[in-house]
C-alpha positions, 0 to 999 in steps of 0.5 A, spaced: 500 500 500 505 504 501 508 503 494 502 505 491 501 511 495 508 513 493 508 511 486 501 515 485 504 522 489 510 521 484 506 520 478 502 526 480 507 531 481 511 528 475 505 529 470 503 536 473 511 538 472 512 535 465 505 538 463 507 545 466 513 545 462 510 542 456 505 548 456 510 553 457 514 551 451 508 550 447 503 555 449 506 560 454 512 562 450 509 562 443 504 567 445 509 572 449 513 572 443 507 575 439 507 581 444 510 588 444 517 588 446 517 591 453 510 587 455 514 581 453 520 583 457 516 584 463 512 578 462 518 574 461 521 577 468 515 575 472 515 568 469 522 567 471 522 570 478 516 565 479 518 559 476 525 560 479 522 560 486 518 554 484 521 549 479 527 547 483 523 545 489 519 541 484 525 538 480 528 536 486 522 533 490 521 529 483 528 526 483 527 524 491 520 521 490 523 517 484 529 515 488 525 513 493 521 508 488 527 505 486 530 504 493 523 500 494 523 496 487 530 494 488 529 487 488 524 488 482 529 488 476 525 491 470 521 496 474 528 498 478 531 499 471 526 504 468 526 507 475 533 508 475 533 511 468 528 516 470 532 518 476 538 519 471 534 523 467 532 527 472 539 528 475 542 530 468 536 535 467 537 538 474 544 539 472 542 541 465 538 546 468 543 549 473 548 550 467 544 552 461 537 555 463 538 558 470 544 563 467 539 565 462 533 566 466 538 570 471 540 575 465 533 576 463 531 577 471 536 582 471 534 586 465 532 593 465 525 594 462 527 602 461 532 600 456 532 592 453 539 590 452 541 588 445 540 581 443 535 580 449 530 576 444 536 572 441 537 570 449 530 568 449 530 564 443 536 560 446 532 559 452 526 556 448 531 551 444 534 549 450 527 548 454 524 544 448 530 539 449 529 539 456 521 538 455 523 532 451 527 528 456 522 530 461 517 526 457 522 520 457 523 520 464 515 521 465 514 515 461 520 511 464 517 512 471 510 510 469 512 504 466 516 502 472 510 503 476 505 499 472 510 493 471 511 493 479 504 493 480 502 488 475 506 483 478 
């Protein structure tokens, strides 16, 4: 029963996070790109601030839950395999985010709206490209976690 509760919490948190990141990539940022520059920059700064405070907790919690499931499933080889792959992907994505995306977010967060720096839209486009890569791997990690949970409960 404890495993099912842990898996349910992990899948809900992970699914919501992946859905959120997918929505940012597919819907939110394309709409921001249609806005006038100052409004676009102000919106982006606000989003960078809120996501910068929420997402680290969300990513780390997802990783911890995945590792917890892997620990519980250590004697179930196939479920452990998929859970381990998911945990590795989460770990690498956290590192990728810290190294590649956070510095861009920090630059965007520090922009002056009175005088937008040259190349700020190129910076945004770079973030969007890197984020799309991250979203692809997030989906793979969610699939791996889902498969692991399904395998472990069907045996």
